[in-house]
Structures are given as C-alpha cells and as structure tokens.
ZAKOL-855845 format. One record per residue: x, y, z of N, C-alpha, C, O, CB in turn. Coordinates in steps of 0.1 Angstrom, whole numbers, padded with zeros to 4 digits, always signed. Each point is the difference from the previous one (the first is absolute). Glycine has a CB too. Layout:
ZAKOL-855845
XYZXYZXYZXYZXYZ/...
This chain:
ZAKOL-855845
-0284-0976+0410-0001+0012+0000+0020+0002-0008+0004+0010-0006-0030-0007+0031/+0033-0014-0021+0009-0001-0011+0003+0001-0013+0010+0005-0005-0011-0013+0017/-0012+0001-0019+0000+0004-0014+0001+0012-0004+0008+0005-0009-0019-0020+0006/+0003+0022+0009-0005+0011-0002+0010+0008+0001+0001+0008-0009-0021-0013+0013/+0030+0005+0007+0011+0009+0002+0011-0003-0012+0006+0007-0007-0011-0006+0033/+0005-0012-0024+0007-0005-0016-0001+0001-0014+0008-0001-0009-0007-0010+0022/-0016+0014-0011-0003+0008-0018+0006+0013-0003+0007+0006-0009-0028-0015+0009/+0010+0012+0016+0008+0020+0000+0014+0001-0003+0005+0008-0007-0020+0000+0027/+0023-0018-0013+0019+0005-0002+0004-0002-0013+0007+0007-0007+0001-0015+0029/-0015-0007-0027+0001+0000-0013-0002+0009-0011+0008+0003-0009-0012-0018+0018/-0011+0021-0006-0002+0009-0010+0008+0014+0001-0001+0007-0010-0022-0019+0010/+0029+0016+0009+0012+0013+0001+0014-0006-0003+0010+0006+0004-0024+0008+0017/+0015-0025-0026+0008-0007-0005+0003+0001-0015+0009+0004-0008-0016-0017+0027/-0003+0008-0020-0009+0002-0019+0004+0010-0005+0007+0000-0009-0027-0008+0011/+0011+0025+0009+0007+0011-0005+0013+0004+0000+0005+0008-0009-0022-0003+0012/+0022-0008+0004+0013-0002+0004+0008-0003-0013+0005+0009-0006-0011-0017+0030/+0006-0002-0028+0005-0005-0013-0003+0008-0013+0008+0002-0009-0012-0024+0019/-0007+0028-0009-0003+0006-0012+0008+0012-0002-0001+0008-0009-0021-0017+0009/+0029+0010+0011+0009+0015+0001+0016-0003+0002+0009+0007+0003-0031+0007+0010/+0023-0025-0015+0009-0013+0002+0020+0011-0010+0013+0000+0003-0045-0032-0008/+0024+0036-0003+0012+0011-0005+0005+0010+0012+0012-0001+0003-0025+0003-0029/+0008+0004+0031+0000+0010+0011+0010-0009+0010+0011+0005+0000-0037+0008-0002/+0025-0023+0009+0009-0009+0008+0013-0005-0008+0010-0003+0006-0031-0005+0007/+0022+0007-0025+0013-0002-0004+0008+0011-0007+0010-0002-0007-0018-0020+0005/+0003+0039+0004+0004+0012-0005+0005+0004+0017+0011+0004+0002-0029+0003-0027/+0007-0010+0036+0010+0001+0013+0009-0006+0004+0007+0006+0008-0020+0000-0003/+0017-0023-0012+0007-0009+0002+0016+0006-0001+0010-0002+0006-0031-0013-0015/+0014+0025-0004+0019+0004-0006+0002+0014+0006+0012+0004+0002-0012-0016-0029/-0014+0022+0031+0007+0013+0005-0001-0001+0013+0003+0011+0003-0008+0005-0020/+0003-0022+0027+0005-0004+0017+0017-0002-0002+0010+0007+0003-0036-0022+0006/+0022+0002-0014+0021+0004+0003+0007+0013-0003+0008+0006+0007-0003-0030-0014/-0009+0029-0009+0005+0010-0001+0000+0012+0012+0009+0007+0001-0013-0017-0024/-0006+0011+0032-0007+0008+0009+0008-0002+0011+0000+0011+0006-0023-0012-0015/+0030-0008+0015+0008-0011+0006+0011+0003-0005+0006+0007+0009-0020-0023-0005/+0021+0016-0013+0013+0006-0006+0004+0019+0003+0011+0005+0003-0016-0028-0024/-0005+0029+0019+0000+0011+0004+0002+0004+0011+0010+0008+0002-0019-0009-0015/-0001-0004+0028+0003-0002+0014+0016-0003-0002+0008+0008+0004-0034-0018+0005/+0029+0000-0015+0013-0006+0001+0013+0009+0003+0008-0002+0009-0020-0012-0025/+0011+0025+0004+0010+0010-0003-0005+0007+0004+0009+0003+0008+0001-0006-0024/-0022+0013+0021+0001+0009+0011+0006-0001+0010+0009+0007+0003-0025-0004-0009/+0012-0015+0014+0005-0002+0017+0012-0003-0002+0005-0004+0011-0023-0003+0001/+0027+0006-0024+0014-0006+0001+0006+0014+0000+0011+0002+0004-0012-0027-0017/-0007+0034+0007+0009+0015-0004+0000+0008+0016+0009+0006+0006-0021-0002-0037/-0003-0007+0035-0001+0002+0013+0007-0001+0014+0000+0007+0010-0013-0010-0024/+0019-0011+0010+0005-0006+0011+0017+0001-0004+0009-0001+0008-0033-0016-0002/+0025+0018-0019+0017+0007-0003+0004+0013+0004+0012+0002+0004-0013-0013-0023/-0010+0021+0018-0002+0013+0003+0003+0002+0014+0006+0010+0005-0021-0007-0023/+0008-0015+0024-0003+0007+0015+0016-0002+0009+0006+0007+0008-0038-0014-0007/+0034-0008-0008+0012-0005+0004-0003-0013+0015+0008-0003+0009+0005+0031-0019/-0024-0033+0008-0007-0010+0017+0002-0009-0012+0001-0001-0012-0023+0011+0036/+0022-0017-0014-0005-0016-0004-0013-0001+0007-0005-0011-0002+0028-0001+0002/-0029+0019+0006-0016-0003+0005-0005+0012+0004+0007+0007+0006-0006-0028+0002/-0010+0023-0011-0010+0012+0000-0011-0003+0004-0006-0009-0007+0014+0019-0009/-0013-0004+0026-0012-0003+0009-0004-0012-0001-0010-0004-0006+0002+0024+0005/+0021-0031+0010-0008-0012+0002+0005-0011-0018-0001-0012+0001-0023+0030+0018/+0028-0014-0028-0001-0006-0011+0012+0004-0005+0006+0011+0002-0030-0013-0006/+0030-0012-0003+0016-0001-0010-0007+0003-0011-0012+0003-0001+0028-0023+0011/-0007+0018-0018-0007+0006-0019-0006-0018-0001-0011+0000-0003+0037+0024-0016/-0020-0035+0021-0008-0007-0003-0012-0007+0006-0006-0009-0005+0023+0011-0006/-0019+0004+0024-0015-0001+0006-0009+0011-0005-0012-0001+0001+0020-0008+0020/-0003+0017-0026-0005+0013-0007-0011-0008-0009-0013-0001+0000+0038+0019-0001/-0015-0026-0009-0002-0001-0014-0013-0017+0004-0010-0005-0005+0043+0018-0009/-0028-0014+0024-0013-0013+0003-0012+0008+0004-0011-0002-0005+0027-0019+0016/-0015+0029-0002-0012+0011+0007-0009+0001-0014-0011-0006-0001+0027+0025+0021/-0010-0011-0031+0000+0001-0012-0009-0007-0007-0011+0004-0005+0029+0000+0008/-0015-0016-0004-0003-0011-0011-0010-0010+0010-0006-0009-0006+0032+0010-0011/-0029+0000+0030-0005-0004+0007-0017+0009-0001-0012-0003+0001+0039-0006+0011/-0021+0018-0015-0013+0014-0002-0012-0001-0010-0012+0003+0001+0032+0012+0001/-0009-0024-0014-0005+0001-0012-0009-0012-0001-0010-0002-0007+0028+0015-0002/-0009-0026+0023-0009-0013-0006-0016+0006+0009-0011-0001-0005+0035-0026+0004/-0021+0031+0011-0015+0002+0012-0009+0008-0016-0012-0001-0002+0025+0010+0039/-0008-0004-0043-0009+0012-0008-0003-0010-0012-0003+0005-0011+0016+0021+0018/-0012-0035-0007-0009-0010-0010-0010-0006+0011-0012-0001+0002+0033-0006-0021/-0012+0004+0024-0015-0010+0014-0011+0009+0002-0011-0003+0001+0029-0010+0017/-0012+0026-0017-0009+0006+0012-0013+0005-0012-0012+0000+0003+0035+0012+0019/-0019-0009-0032-0011+0013-0007-0013-0003+0001-0005-0011+0002+0020+0016-0021/-0021+0008+0019-0017-0004+0000-0002+0010-0011+0008+0008-0003-0016-0013+0030/-0004+0003-0033-0007+0010-0006-0014+0005-0002-0006+0007-0008+0023-0014+0001/-0020-0002+0024-0015-0001+0004-0002+0016-0001-0008+0001-0008+0005-0026+0025/+0006+0035-0013+0000+0013-0003-0012+0005-0009-0011+0005+0001+0034-0008+0003/-0012+0000-0016-0003+0002-0015-0012-0008-0003-0009+0008-0003+0032-0004-0003/-0026-0015+0005-0005-0012+0004-0018+0006+0003-0010-0001-0007+0039-0011+0018/-0028+0020+0004-0009+0001+0006-0007+0015-0007-0012+0002+0001+0022-0017+0021/-0003+0022-0027-0007+0016+0001-0002-0007-0020-0009+0007-0003+0026+0020+0031/-0015-0033-0038-0007-0007-0008-0011-0004+0008-0009+0007+0003+0027-0014-0018/-0016-0002+0018-0016-0011+0002-0012+0011+0007-0012-0002-0002+0026-0027+0011/-0009+0038-0002-0010+0013+0012-0006+0007-0017-0011-0001-0005+0031+0011+0037/-0008-0004-0035-0002+0006-0014-0010-0005-0010-0011+0004-0001+0032+0001+0004/-0017-0012-0009-0007-0009-0009-0013-0007+0004-0008+0000-0010+0029-0003+0005/-0026-0002+0017-0010-0006+0006-0002-0020-0002-0009-0008+0000-0001+0037-0004/+0026-0028+0004+0006-0016-0002-0002-0003+0013-0004-0012+0000+0024+0012-0017/-0020+0006+0029+0002-0003+0012-0016-0007+0002+0000-0008+0009+0021+0029-0003/-0030-0019-0012-0014-0002+0007+0004-0015-0005+0001-0007+0011-0021+0030-0012/+0023-0030-0009+0002-0015-0005+0008-0008+0012-0001-0011+0005+0003+0019-0033/+0006+0002+0031+0013-0008+0010-0012-0003+0017+0000-0010+0007+0031+0028-0019/-0037-0007+0013-0010-0005+0011-0006-0011-0001-0002-0008+0010-0001+0027-0008/-0002-0020-0015-0009-0015+0001+0013-0016+0004-0002-0012+0004-0020+0026-0031/+0031-0010+0024+0011-0011+0007-0003-0006+0008-0006+0006+0009+0021+0003-0013/-0013-0023+0006+0000-0006+0016+0013+0002+0008+0006-0007+0009-0021-0012-0016/+0019+0030+0003+0016+0010+0006+0000+0009+0005-0010+0006-0002+0019-0010-0011/-0001+0009+0021-0002+0014+0004+0008+0004-0008+0010-0006-0003-0016+0007+0025/+0001+0016-0029+0007+0004-0009+0020+0003+0001+0008+0001-0009-0037+0007+0006/+0032-0006+0019+0012+0002+0004+0010-0020-0009+0009-0002-0008-0022+0024+0040/+0004-0029-0026+0005-0011-0001+0003-0006-0016+0009-0007-0004-0019+0005+0028/+0000+0007-0030+0002-0002-0014+0014+0007-0007+0009-0004-0006-0037+0003+0006/+0025+0014+0006+0011+0011-0007+0018-0009+0006+0010+0001-0006-0031+0029+0009/+0020-0036+0008+0011-0008+0006+0003-0009-0008+0012-0001-0004-0018+0003+0024/+0000-0008-0022+0004-0014-0006+0002+0000-0018+0006-0008-0007-0023-0004+0030/+0010+0025-0027+0003+0001-0008+0016+0009-0008+0005+0001-0012-0031-0009+0020/+0028+0014+0006+0015+0003-0006+0006-0010+0006+0012+0001-0004-0010+0023+0001/-0004-0037+0012+0009-0003+0002+0005-0013-0008+0009-0007+0004-0014+0020+0014/-0002-0014-0032-0001-0007-0011+0012+0009-0009+0010-0006-0003-0038-0003+0006/+0026+0018-0006+0001+0009-0005+0018+0003+0007+0010+0000-0007-0041+0007+0002/+0031-0006+0017+0014-0002+0007+0011-0012-0006+0012+0000-0004-0027+0007+0026/+0001-0019-0021+0013-0012+0001+0006-0003-0016+0006-0010-0003-0019-0004+0028/+0008+0027-0037+0002-0007-0010+0013+0012+0000+0011-0001-0006-0037-0013-0006/+0023+0022+0020+0016+0011+0004+0015-0008+0009+0012+0002+0002-0033+0020+0004/+0014-0028-0004+0007-0008+0014+0007-0007-0012+0011+0004-0003-0028-0007+0029/+0009-0011-0036+0009-0005-0008+0007+0004-0014+0008-0008-0006-0019-0005+0019/+0008+0027-0018+0002+0012-0012+0014+0005+0006+0010+0000-0007-0037+0009+0000/+0027-0004+0019+0006+0015+0006+0009-0009+0013+0010-0007-0001-0034+0031-0004/+0019-0022+0014+0005-0001+0011+0008-0014+0002+0011+0001+0005-0030+0015+0003/+0015-0032-0011+0013-0005+0001+0011+0000-0017+0010-0008-0002-0024-0010+0026/+0010+0025-0030+0014-0006-0009+0010+0016+0007+0012-0001+0003-0027-0015-0036/+0002+0033+0035+0014+0004+0002+0004-0001+0015+0007+0010+0003-0011+0006-0022/+0002-0029+0033+0008+0002+0009+0011-0007-0005+0011-0001+0006-0027+0004+0011/+0015-0008-0026+0014-0012-0006+0007+0009-0007+0012+0001+0000-0022-0025-0005/+0003+0031+0001+0011+0015-0006+0008+0009+0009+0011+0005-0004-0028-0002-0011/+0009-0002+0030+0007+0002+0006+0012-0005+0007+0011+0006+0000-0027+0002-0004/+0011-0023+0013+0010-0005-0002+0011+0000-0006+0010+0005+0005-0023-0011+0000/+0012+0001-0017+0011-0001-0010+0007+0010-0003+0012-0003+0000-0023-0011-0007/+0007+0027+0004+0006+0011-0005+0000+0009+0009+0005+0011-0002-0010-0016-0018/+0000+0002+0030+0001+0014+0009+0000-0002+0016-0007+0007+0008-0007+0004-0028/+0022-0020+0023+0002-0009+0012-0006-0001+0013+0004+0000+0011+0012+0002-0021/-0033-0002+0003-0009+0000+0011+0001-0018+0006-0001-0010-0008-0018+0033-0005/+0021-0025+0026+0005-0012+0009-0012-0007+0005-0009+0006+0006+0029+0005+0002/-0022-0026-0011-0013-0005+0003+0003+0001+0015+0009-0003+0007-0016-0015-0027/-0007+0025+0022+0000+0004+0022+0000-0023+0002-0001-0011-0006-0028+0049+0016/+0029-0034+0003+0001-0020+0009-0011-0002+0000-0007+0006-0008+0024-0008+0026/-0021-0004-0012-0016-0010-0005-0008+0009+0009-0009+0007-0005+0015-0037+0003/-0002+0032+0018-0009+0011+0005-0003+0013-0004-0011+0004+0004+0017-0014+0008/+0002+0018-0021-0003+0012-0002-0006-0002-0010-0012+0002+0001+0027+0009+0008/-0011-0016-0023-0009-0006-0008-0013-0001-0002-0007+0007-0007+0022-0013+0011/-0018-0006+0005-0010-0005+0006-0015+0015+0004-0011+0003-0005+0035-0026+0014/-0017+0026+0001-0008+0009+0005-0002+0016-0005-0008+0009+0004+0015-0025+0014/+0005+0015-0033+0001+0009-0010-0017+0004-0012-0008+0009-0004+0039-0021+0008/-0027-0005-0004-0017-0001-0009-0011+0000+0008-0010+0004-0005+0018-0019-0012/-0008+0011+0029-0010+0009+0011-0006+0007-0003-0011+0001-0004+0020-0001+0015/+0004+0008-0007-0004+0020+0002-0004+0005-0015-0009+0007-0003+0029+0002+0025/-0011-0014-0029-0008+0002-0018-0015+0000+0000-0008+0009-0002+0027-0024-0008/-0021+0001+0012-0017-0002+0000-0008+0010+0009-0011+0004-0003+0014-0031+0000/+0003+0030+0011-0005+0008+0011-0002+0015-0006-0010+0007+0001+0022-0024+0019/-0001+0021-0025+0004+0010-0008-0007+0007-0011-0001+0012-0003+0018-0022+0010/-0025-0003-0016-0004+0000-0012-0021+0007+0007-0007+0009-0003+0032-0036-0012/-0025+0016+0025-0016+0000+0007+0000+0017+0005-0010+0006-0004+0008-0036+0015/+0012+0035-0003+0002+0012+0002-0002+0010-0007-0007+0009+0003+0017-0018+0007/-0005+0008-0021+0006+0010-0012-0019+0001-0005-0008+0009+0001+0042-0019-0010/-0034-0003+0005-0015+0001-0002-0011+0008+0003-0008+0007-0006+0015-0023+0006/-0005+0011+0015-0012+0005+0005-0002+0018+0007-0008+0006+0007+0008-0035-0003/+0013+0032-0012+0004+0014-0001-0008+0009-0012-0009+0008-0002+0033-0017+0011/-0014+0001-0016-0011+0003-0020-0016+0001+0005-0007+0009-0002+0023-0032-0019/-0018+0009+0029-0017+0005-0001-0009+0001+0002-0011-0002-0004+0015-0001-0001/+0003+0010+0018+0000+0014+0005-0001+0013-0010-0010+0006+0000+0024-0017+0018/-0006+0013-0022+0006+0012-0009-0013-0003-0012-0005+0010-0004+0039-0009+0009/-0039-0012-0009-0006-0002-0008-0018+0002+0003-0007+0002-0010+0031-0015+0005/-0029+0013+0018-0010+0000+0003-0005+0018+0001-0011+0006+0002+0015-0033+0009/+0010+0033-0012-0003+0014+0001-0008+0004-0016-0002+0012-0001+0027-0007+0021/-0029-0012-0033-0004-0003-0010-0015+0006+0005-0006+0009-0006+0024-0030-0005/-0021+0016+0022-0014+0000+0002-0004+0016+0001-0008+0007-0006+0009-0032+0020/+0006+0027-0008+0000+0019+0005+0006+0010-0011-0001+0012+0002+0005-0017+0025/+0002+0001-0036+0011+0009-0007-0002-0004-0017+0004+0008-0009+0016-0007+0032/-0027-0015-0026+0001-0002-0014+0009-0005-0004+0002-0013+0000-0011+0026-0003/+0018-0002-0002+0013+0001-0005+0011+0002+0008+0000+0011+0005-0011-0004-0021/+0022-0014+0019+0012-0003+0012+0009-0001-0002+0007-0004+0009-0015-0005+0000/+0016+0012-0027+0004+0000-0005+0015+0003+0011+0009-0006+0005-0030+0009-0026/+0016+0012+0020+0013+0009+0011+0001-0010+0016+0011-0004+0004-0020+0035-0013/+0000-0032+0013+0003-0007+0013+0004-0017-0004+0008-0004+0008-0027+0022+0006/+0016-0026-0023+0013-0013-0002+0013+0004+0000+0009-0007+0005-0022-0005-0018/+0014+0026+0004+0018+0003+0003+0004+0001+0004+0012-0003-0002-0010+0007-0002/-0009+0004+0020+0008+0005+0007-0005-0013+0010+0007+0001+0010-0004+0028-0016/-0009-0038+0007+0003-0008+0008+0011-0015-0006+0005-0011+0005-0031+0022+0005/+0028-0005-0022+0008-0013-0004+0012+0007+0000+0009-0008+0002-0024-0008-0016/+0020+0030+0013+0013+0007+0006+0002-0001+0016+0011-0001+0006-0013+0016-0027/-0011-0013+0027+0006-0003+0013+0004-0013+0006+0009-0001+0009-0022+0019-0006/+0007-0029-0009+0002-0015+0005+0011-0001-0003+0007-0005+0009-0025-0006-0010/+0025+0014-0010+0014-0002-0004+0013+0005+0009+0010-0006+0004-0021+0008-0025/+0005+0015+0023+0007+0006+0005+0007-0004+0018+0011+0001+0005-0026+0014-0025/+0000-0018+0027+0000-0004+0012+0003-0010+0004+0004-0001+0011-0014+0012-0010/+0009-0022-0011+0004-0016+0002+0012-0002+0003+0004-0008+0008-0018+0001-0023/+0023+0016+0009+0014+0001-0001+0003-0006-0016+0009-0009-0001-0004+0007+0031/-0011+0006-0039+0003-0005-0019+0009+0011-0005+0008-0003-0009-0035-0008+0000/+0027+0021+0012+0008+0011-0004+0015-0002+0005+0009+0000-0008-0029+0015+0008/+0023-0017+0017+0010+0002+0005-0005-0003+0012-0009+0006+0005+0021+0007-0019/-0002-0026+0022+0000-0006+0011-0012+0007+0009-0006+0008-0007+0032-0016+0003/-0028+0009+0010-0007+0009+0016+0009+0005+0009-0002+0010+0006-0014-0025-0004/+0029+0006-0003+0013+0004+0011+0004+0010-0004+0010+0003+0007-0003-0022+0000/-0010+0029-0020+0007+0010-0004-0012+0012+0006+0004+0011-0004+0013-0025-0018/-0028+0015+0028-0005+0007+0002+0006+0003+0012+0007-0008+0004-0025+0004-0018/+0017+0014+0022+0001+0008+0011-0007-0008+0013-0012-0003-0001+0012+0025-0014/+0009-0026+0029-0006-0008+0011-0019+0006+0003-0006-0004+0010+0037+0003+0002/-0035+0007-0017-0012+0009+0008-0009-0008-0011-0007-0009+0004+0016+0038+0008/-0007-0024-0028-0011-0007-0010+0002-0016+0003-0010-0007+0004+0013+0027-0026/+0006-0025+0022+0002-0018+0004-0011-0002+0009-0011-0005-0003+0040+0001+0004/-0027+0009+0012-0009+0002+0008-0018-0002-0004-0008-0010-0001+0031+0024+0008/-0024+0001-0010-0016-0003-0008+0001-0013-0012-0011-0001-0006+0006+0032+0008/+0012-0038-0005+0003-0003-0015-0010-0016+0011-0011-0005+0000+0045+0020-0021/-0026-0016+0027+0000-0014+0011-0017-0003+0003-0004-0012+0001+0031+0019+0015/-0040+0008-0013-0013+0003+0000-0009+0002-0009-0011+0005+0001+0019+0001+0013/+0002-0012-0029-0008+0000-0012+0000-0015-0005+0009-0006+0006-0003+0032-0011/-0010-0031-0001-0001-0014-0005+0006-0001-0014+0001-0011-0006-0023+0007+0019/+0028+0018-0019+0004-0002-0014+0018-0009-0003+0007-0002-0010-0025+0028+0007/+0020-0027+0015+0019-0001+0002-0005-0022-0001+0007-0010-0004+0008+0042+0032/-0025-0030-0024+0000-0016+0003-0003-0003-0014-0001-0012+0000-0009+0009+0026/+0007+0008-0040-0002-0007-0011+0014-0004-0008+0002-0010-0007-0025+0022+0008/+0033+0003+0002+0013-0006-0009+0010-0001+0009+0007-0010-0001-0010+0021-0021/+0005-0002+0033+0010+0003+0009+0004-0011+0009+0011-0005+0001-0020+0026-0002/-0002-0025+0006+0004-0013+0011+0000-0011-0006+0009-0007+0004-0020+0015+0015/+0005-0013-0027+0006-0015-0010+0015+0003-0003+0010-0006+0004-0034+0002-0019/+0023+0015+0009+0014-0002-0006+0014-0003+0009+0010-0008-0002-0021+0023-0014/+0006-0004+0029+0009-0007+0009+0001-0009+0010+0008-0001+0009-0005+0017-0014/-0014-0024+0003-0002-0016+0003+0007-0004-0006+0011-0004+0006-0029+0000-0002/+0018+0002-0015+0007-0005-0013+0016-0003+0001+0008-0009-0004-0027+0022-0009/+0020+0004+0022+0015+0002-0007+0008-0002+0020+0009+0007+0005-0015+0017-0038/+0001-0032+0037+0000-0003+0019+0002+0010+0007+0006+0000+0011+0003-0021-0011/-0013+0031-0005+0004+0010+0007-0010+0001+0017+0006+0005+0009+0002+0008-0039/-0016-0017+0032-0009-0008+0011+0005-0008+0008+0005-0011-0003-0019+0012-0010/+0014+0003+0023-0001-0018+0007-0009-0009+0001-0012+0004-0001+0022+0004+0012/-0009-0021-0008-0009-0008-0004-0020+0005+0006-0011-0002-0005+0039-0018+0006/-0022+0026+0014-0013+0001+0007-0005+0012-0009-0011-0001-0003+0016-0009+0030/+0002+0022-0031-0004+0014-0004-0005-0002-0012-0005+0010-0005+0020+0002+0018/-0014-0026-0022-0004-0002-0015-0014-0008+0004-0009+0001-0009+0036-0003-0005/-0032-0006+0027-0010-0005+0005-0017+0012+0007-0012+0000+0002+0037-0021+0003/-0010+0031-0005-0012+0013+0005-0002+0006-0012-0012+0004+0000+0019+0002+0025/-0001-0003-0034-0001+0009-0013-0008-0004+0000-0009+0007+0004+0024-0002-0015/-0018-0024+0004-0011-0006-0010-0017+0008+0014-0010+0006-0004+0031-0042-0012/-0017+0032+0030-0016+0004+0005-0001+0008-0001-0011+0005+0002+0007-0015+0009/+0017+0021-0013-0011+0016-0001-0006+0000-0017-0009+0008-0004+0029+0011+0023/-0014-0028-0028-0008+0001-0013-0008-0006+0000-0005+0002-0011+0017+0001+0001/-0020-0013+0018-0010-0006+0003-0012+0010+0006-0012+0000-0004+0029-0020+0007/-0011+0027+0006-0008+0010+0012+0001+0011-0011-0010+0007+0004+0018-0015+0024/-0003+0016-0039-0003+0009-0012-0012-0008-0005-0011+0005+0002+0036+0004-0009/-0023-0019+0001-0008-0008-0009-0016+0002+0008-0008+0006-0006+0031-0026-0005/-0027+0016+0021-0012-0002+0008-0004+0013+0001-0012+0002-0003+0017-0022+0016/+0003+0033-0010-0005+0013+0000-0006+0007-0012-0008+0009-0001+0023-0009+0016/-0008-0008-0026-0001+0011-0014-0013-0006-0001-0011+0006+0002+0036-0001-0018/-0024-0022+0012-0012-0006+0000-0013+0006+0009-0008+0007-0007+0024-0027+0002/-0018+0020+0017-0009+0003+0011-0006+0016-0009-0012+0004-0003+0028-0017+0031/-0003+0020-0031-0006+0020-0010-0002-0005-0012-0011+0005-0004+0028+0017+0011/-0014-0028-0012-0007-0004-0012-0013-0006-0001-0008+0003-0009+0028-0004+0003/-0022-0011+0017-0018-0006-0002-0007+0017+0000-0006+0006-0009+0005-0036+0028/+0006+0033-0002-0009+0018+0000-0003+0005-0008-0012+0000-0003+0022+0007+0014/+0002+0002-0020+0001+0006-0014-0010-0010-0010-0008+0006-0007+0036+0005+0011/-0028-0022-0005-0002-0005-0006-0021+0002-0001-0007+0002-0010+0038-0016+0013/-0035+0013+0014-0010-0001+0002-0011+0017-0003-0012+0002-0002+0025-0025+0020/-0002+0031-0018-0004+0011-0002+0000+0002-0017-0010+0002-0006+0018+0007+0033/+0004-0009-0033+0000-0001-0013-0016-0008-0005-0007+0007-0006+0037-0009+0007/-0033-0009+0002-0011-0005-0003-0010+0008+0000-0006+0004-0010+0014-0022+0015/-0009+0023+0008-0017+0004-0002-0002+0014-0008-0011+0005-0004+0006-0016+0030/+0024+0015-0028-0004+0010-0012-0003+0000-0009-0006+0009-0006+0014-0005+0012/-0004-0017-0011-0004-0006-0010-0014-0006-0008-0005+0002-0011+0026-0004+0022/-0027-0005+0001-0014-0004+0001-0005+0015+0000-0008+0003-0009+0008-0028+0023/+0001+0031-0010-0011+0010+0003+0003+0012-0012-0008+0009+0000+0007-0013+0030/+0008+0003-0037+0002+0008-0013-0007-0010-0012-0002+0002-0011+0027+0010+0021/-0030-0025-0003-0009-0005-0009+0006-0009-0013-0006-0004-0009-0008+0024+0016/+0027-0022-0006+0011-0011-0007-0011-0009-0002+0001-0010-0006+0024+0011+0017/
C-alpha cells in the first residue's frame, strides 16, 4: 500500500515539475503581492491614526497576509477541475479500475503537486517574509501546531473541492461553480481580510462553517492569538469538520457513482 501511495505522490510531483516555470513566476509575484499589502495597510494605519485596528498592529497585519499566502501554497487543490475533466472525457472509467478510491488517488496526487510547491514557493517565500517583511518565527508549540493545522486545512480544502468537483456528474460543465467556490473559500476563510473585521453577528455565523479553519484559524495559531487549550480545541474542530465532510463526500460519491453507472459510462 505504501509503495502505491508513494508512486501516486511521485506522479503528482512529476506532473508539477513539468509546469515548474509557473512556480518560479509565482515566487516572483508573491513578494510583490505582499509588498502591495504592505503599502496598502501602511496607508490605512496612517490615515486612521490608530496603532491597533480590530486587534491587529501593522506588523501583525503584514504577518497575517504573509501567512495567508504561505497557507495558500500548501492548501492548493485542483481536484474539482480534474474531476470535471475526467467525468466529461470518460477518464474516470480507468480510474475506477485502480486499487484505490478515486478520492484517495486525487488526494495523493495533489500531495505530490503541493510537495513541489513547498520546495519552490512556500519555503523560499517564508524566508522572504521573515527577512524582509518582519514575520517572526513562532514559539515551538505554536509553530508545531501551526504545521498540524495547515495539514488539516489542506485536507479540509481538498474535501470541499472534491464535493464541488462531484457536481460535474450532474452538471457536466462546472466552470462557474468552481469560480464561485474558490471566491467563497478565499473570502470566508479570511483570505481577503481577517474575519475580525466583520460584524460580530457574521463572526458567530462563521463559527458554524468550515471555511475559517482553512486560513484564519491556522494563521491565528501561528501568531499566538489563542491560548494553548484553545489551539487544541481549534485543531479538534478541524478534525471534526474533516470527518463530517468526508462522510458527506462518501454519500455524494455513492449517489454520483449510481448516476455515472446508470448512464452506461
């Protein structure tokens, strides 16, 4: 089993290597994007005349966006696009013959792709953020739990993407749904602005959704904004959401497979 998993991860890694130029370009554009956030928030803080806005100092705000981009490298998932392509082109039939669940195959392939992203994008960008944008190295407890949290965030984002991808069994073309999903995840996970900038009523709603556990929660773990016990609670909630979404994905896959098989594919 381990050898099969390793071969799938290696396959994803090799596929990513074929497009490594994209990673190099992203490594150039990401610091520029962070630089834009730097000057934007510098202007906002200067205009407001406040040293703290919604719990963030200027330094913490820049660290927030740096960590946000680091997490984006690690949690990327293109499974909804892959699944749409495989359903439309009949490639899914071949995948069903493999000794792996389709979801597992996609997951380990994405793990391979993200492995190259970690090497070429995430690690260099982390060093840039530390040396040029003032991102501080978190204490051991927060750093280790942050790593655990972003691994769980990757699984969480994968499951959400996988669920969206399975709508291709019913709608065939899901380009619009994919774009809405990506915008929704970025917005509700705190990828555009910290969720503390929303009214309290909205923040309470966010607590009942899985999205904040993809970016906002891992970032706040790294920044040390949670006491030790709350960090463990947040990780526990991440695991709970993974179990819930996995159960939903299994149910939807059962319905989707029945439709796929019934169509004579």
